[in-house]
C-alpha positions in Angstrom: -26.3 -94.3 -70.7 -29.1 -92.8 -68.7 -29.0 -93.6 -65.0 -32.4 -94.4 -63.4 -33.3 -92.4 -60.2 -32.9 -94.4 -57.0 -36.6 -94.6 -56.3 -37.2 -96.5 -59.5 -34.6 -99.1 -58.8 -35.9 -102.5 -57.8 -33.8 -104.6 -55.3 -32.9 -108.0 -56.5 -34.2 -110.7 -54.1 -31.6 -111.9 -51.7 -31.6 -115.6 -52.2 -29.1 -116.1 -49.4 -31.4 -114.8 -46.7 -33.3 -117.5 -44.9 -37.1 -117.2 -45.2 -38.8 -116.5 -42.0 -41.7 -118.8 -41.3 -45.0 -117.2 -40.8 -46.4 -118.0 -37.4 -49.8 -119.5 -37.5 -52.3 -118.0 -35.0 -53.2 -120.6 -32.4 -56.8 -121.4 -32.2 -58.2 -120.9 -28.7 -59.5 -123.9 -26.9 -63.3 -124.4 -27.1 -65.6 -125.5 -24.3 -67.4 -127.7 -25.0 -64.8 -129.2 -27.4 -65.5 -128.4 -31.0 -67.7 -125.4 -30.3 -67.3 -122.6 -32.9 -68.6 -119.1 -32.5 -71.4 -118.7 -35.1 -71.6 -115.6 -37.3 -75.1 -114.8 -35.8 -76.0 -115.8 -32.3 -79.1 -118.0 -31.8 -80.9 -118.6 -28.6 -79.6 -121.9 -27.1 -81.6 -124.7 -25.6 -82.1 -124.6 -21.8 -78.7 -124.2 -20.1 -79.6 -125.6 -16.7 -79.7 -124.0 -13.3 -82.3 -121.9 -11.6 -80.8 -118.6 -12.7 -80.5 -119.5 -16.4 -84.1 -120.6 -16.5 -85.4 -117.0 -16.3 -83.2 -115.6 -19.1 -84.5 -114.8 -22.5 -83.2 -112.4 -25.2 -86.4 -110.5 -25.4 -87.7 -107.7 -23.1 -91.3 -107.0 -22.0 -94.1 -108.6 -20.1 -94.5 -112.4 -20.3 -97.9 -112.5 -18.6 -100.7 -110.2 -17.4 -100.8 -109.4 -13.7 -101.3 -106.3 -11.7 -99.0 -105.4 -8.8 -100.3 -105.2 -5.2 -100.6 -101.7 -3.7 -100.9 -100.6 -0.1 -101.9 -97.2 1.3 -98.4 -95.9 2.2 -96.8 -93.0 0.3 -94.1 -95.3 -1.1 -94.6 -98.7 -2.7 -91.4 -100.8 -2.8 -91.3 -103.8 -5.2 -88.1 -105.7 -4.2 -86.3 -108.7 -2.9 -83.6 -109.0 -0.3 -80.8 -109.3 -2.8 -78.0 -106.7 -2.7 -79.7 -104.3 -5.0 -82.9 -104.5 -3.1 -81.2 -104.3 0.3 -79.4 -101.0 -0.5 -82.8 -99.3 -1.1 -84.6 -100.7 1.9 -81.6 -99.7 4.1 -82.0 -96.1 3.0 -85.8 -96.2 3.5 -85.3 -97.5 7.1 -82.6 -94.9 7.8 -85.0 -92.2 6.6 -87.8 -93.6 8.6 -90.2 -93.6 5.6 -93.6 -95.0 5.5 -93.7 -97.7 2.8 -95.3 -100.9 1.8 -92.7 -103.6 0.8 -93.9 -106.1 -1.8 -91.8 -109.2 -2.5 -91.0 -109.8 -6.2 -90.0 -113.4 -6.4 -87.6 -113.4 -9.4 -87.3 -117.2 -9.1 -91.0 -117.3 -10.1 -90.5 -114.7 -12.9 -92.7 -112.2 -11.1 -90.4 -109.4 -12.5 -91.9 -110.2 -16.0 -95.6 -109.4 -15.1 -97.3 -106.6 -17.0 -97.6 -104.6 -13.8 -93.9 -104.8 -13.0 -92.6 -104.2 -16.5 -94.8 -101.0 -16.7 -92.9 -99.7 -13.7 -89.5 -101.0 -14.9 -89.2 -102.0 -18.6 -85.8 -103.6 -17.7 -87.6 -106.2 -15.4 -85.1 -105.8 -12.6 -85.7 -105.3 -8.9 -86.0 -103.0 -7.0 -88.6 -100.5 -8.2 -90.0 -97.6 -6.2 -93.4 -96.0 -6.7 -93.8 -92.6 -5.2 -97.6 -92.2 -5.0 -97.2 -88.6 -3.7 -96.2 -87.5 -7.2 -98.8 -87.4 -10.0 -97.6 -88.1 -13.5 -100.3 -86.8 -15.9 -99.1 -88.9 -18.9 -98.9 -92.1 -16.9 -102.0 -92.4 -14.8 -101.8 -96.2 -14.9 -98.7 -96.2 -12.7 -100.5 -94.4 -9.9 -97.4 -92.3 -9.1 -93.8 -91.6 -10.2 -91.9 -94.8 -11.1 -88.2 -94.8 -10.0 -86.1 -97.7 -11.2 -82.4 -98.7 -11.0 -81.2 -99.0 -7.4 -78.6 -96.3 -7.6 -81.2 -93.9 -9.0 -83.6 -94.7 -6.2 -81.0 -94.0 -3.6 -80.2 -90.6 -5.3 -83.9 -89.8 -5.7 -84.7 -90.4 -2.0 -81.6 -88.8 -0.6 -82.2 -85.6 -2.6 -85.9 -85.5 -1.9 -85.5 -85.9 1.8 -82.2 -84.0 2.1 -80.2 -86.6 4.0 -77.3 -89.0 3.5 -75.8 -87.1 0.6 -73.3 -84.3 1.2 -74.5 -80.8 0.3 -71.2 -79.3 -0.7 -70.0 -79.8 -4.3 -66.8 -81.7 -3.3 -68.5 -84.0 -0.9 -71.5 -84.6 -3.2 -69.2 -85.5 -6.1 -67.1 -87.8 -4.0 -70.3 -89.6 -2.8 -71.5 -90.0 -6.4 -68.0 -91.2 -7.4 -68.4 -94.2 -5.1 -72.1 -94.7 -5.7 -71.5 -95.1 -9.5 -68.3 -97.1 -8.8 -70.6 -99.6 -7.0 -73.1 -99.6 -9.9 -70.2 -100.3 -12.3 -68.5 -103.0 -10.3 -71.7 -104.9 -9.2 -71.9 -107.0 -12.5 -68.4 -108.3 -12.0 -69.3 -109.5 -8.4 -72.8 -110.7 -9.2 -73.2 -111.8 -12.8 -69.5 -112.6 -13.0 -68.0 -114.0 -9.8 -71.2 -115.0 -8.0 -72.7 -116.7 -11.0 -69.7 -118.8 -12.0 -68.6 -119.6 -8.5 -71.9 -120.3 -6.9 -74.8 -120.7 -9.4 -73.6 -121.9 -12.8 -74.5 -125.5 -13.5 -71.0 -126.2 -14.6 -67.7 -125.1 -12.9 -65.4 -123.5 -15.5 -61.8 -122.8 -14.2 -61.2 -119.9 -16.6 -64.5 -118.1 -15.6 -63.9 -118.6 -11.9 -60.3 -117.4 -12.1 -61.2 -114.4 -14.3 -64.0 -113.1 -12.0 -62.3 -114.1 -8.8 -59.3 -111.9 -9.8 -61.7 -109.0 -10.5 -63.7 -109.5 -7.3 -60.4 -109.4 -5.3 -59.3 -106.3 -7.2 -62.6 -104.6 -6.3 -62.1 -105.6 -2.6 -58.6 -104.2 -2.7 -59.8 -100.9 -4.2 -62.3 -100.6 -1.4 -59.8 -101.6 1.3 -57.2 -99.1 0.2 -59.8 -96.4 0.0 -61.0 -97.0 3.6 -57.4 -97.0 4.7 -56.7 -93.6 3.2 -57.5 -90.0 4.1 -60.7 -88.4 2.9 -60.4 -86.0 -0.1 -63.4 -84.1 1.5 -62.0 -83.3 4.9 -58.5 -84.8 5.1 -59.6 -87.0 8.0 -59.6 -90.8 8.2 -62.2 -92.5 6.1 -64.4 -93.9 8.8 -67.1 -94.3 6.1 -66.8 -94.1 2.3 -67.0 -90.3 2.4 -64.8 -89.6 5.4 -66.7 -89.2 8.7 -70.1 -88.8 7.0 -72.4 -91.9 6.5 -74.0 -91.7 3.0 -75.8 -93.5 0.3 -72.4 -94.7 -1.0 -72.0 -96.8 2.1 -75.5 -98.2 1.8 -75.0 -99.1 -1.9 -71.6 -100.8 -1.4 -72.2 -102.7 1.8 -74.8 -105.3 0.6 -72.6 -106.4 -2.3 -69.7 -107.0 0.1 -72.0 -108.9 2.5 -73.3 -111.1 -0.2 -69.9 -112.5 -1.0 -69.9 -114.2 2.4 -73.6 -114.9 2.9 -75.0 -115.6 -0.6 -72.0 -116.8 -2.5 -70.4 -118.4 0.6 -66.9 -117.3 -0.6 -65.5 -115.8 2.6 -62.6 -118.3 2.7 -62.2 -118.6 -1.0 -61.6 -114.9 -1.5 -59.9 -114.5 1.9 -62.3 -111.7 3.0 -60.6 -111.5 6.4 -57.4 -110.2 4.8 -59.2 -107.0 3.9 -58.9 -105.5 7.4 -60.3 -102.0 6.6 -63.3 -103.5 4.8 -64.0 -105.7 7.8 -63.8 -102.8 10.2 -66.2 -100.8 8.0 -68.7 -103.7 7.6 -68.8 -104.2 11.4 -69.5 -100.5 11.8 -72.5 -100.6 9.4 -73.9 -103.8 11.0 -74.2 -102.0 14.3 -76.8 -99.6 12.8 -80.3 -100.7 13.5 -81.6 -99.5 10.1 -79.0 -101.5 8.3 -79.8 -104.7 10.1 -83.5 -104.2 9.5 -83.1 -103.1 5.9 -81.2 -106.2 5.0 -84.2 -108.3 5.9 -86.9 -106.6 3.9 -88.7 -108.6 1.2 -87.3 -112.1 2.1 -87.8 -115.4 0.3 -86.3 -118.8 0.5 -84.0 -119.7 -2.4 
């Protein structure tokens, strides 16, 4: 009798072994109750709240309107929100001649044809450098610079101030500048929106972004408590003893947690001692105090 090789043998089912029950995946809770995620997203009806009223899924101009222009070398189209404040602080620190123009986002002025020509993303701030001629964009009247971090970098490099010149210092400065750009949406669009501005208070959203906001604060606090990788000295500022565009970028976003979102007690800001010490140091600078007030409106 020919014996089959072992790999062709089929095990008989063991009827004595108990069958393990397959665990059914629990369906997540829906808010509102009964909501199911569609296969293809469709624009919802008005969601309520001032902030939501400006949002649409399409880009581009919504109406025709030219931007005002002054006679100074720099034209700043902004608002005294954290992203606007970081740029006006630098411009004040540099002592630049500029015309500030309020872009009231609550009135959708960021969607005018003039503004979207300078920034297709319809976000403040935008800088127009009229000292630079752009042959293929004569309509702008100068060189457009958008995205707040890019504006800081552009001005610091052009004027040779507030950015370290050595490779290690420059890289560390940019590390923290882009850290701020990356963390801002969690503080603003995440924590700030759901804690302060959303028309409905959702525990999950507030907890999710409060946790992240506190983690960001802790990252900053621990960094300010440490020794500088540039000089080995104490971190008086973000980059050791040198005050840079990294400080200017980060400070307004920490300030807004208290003054815009009114969450000083909620997030226990006073427990971040090194952040508090650093904030106080920056507020003592005349240019910071002045820059924080550029392009004001009443919300």
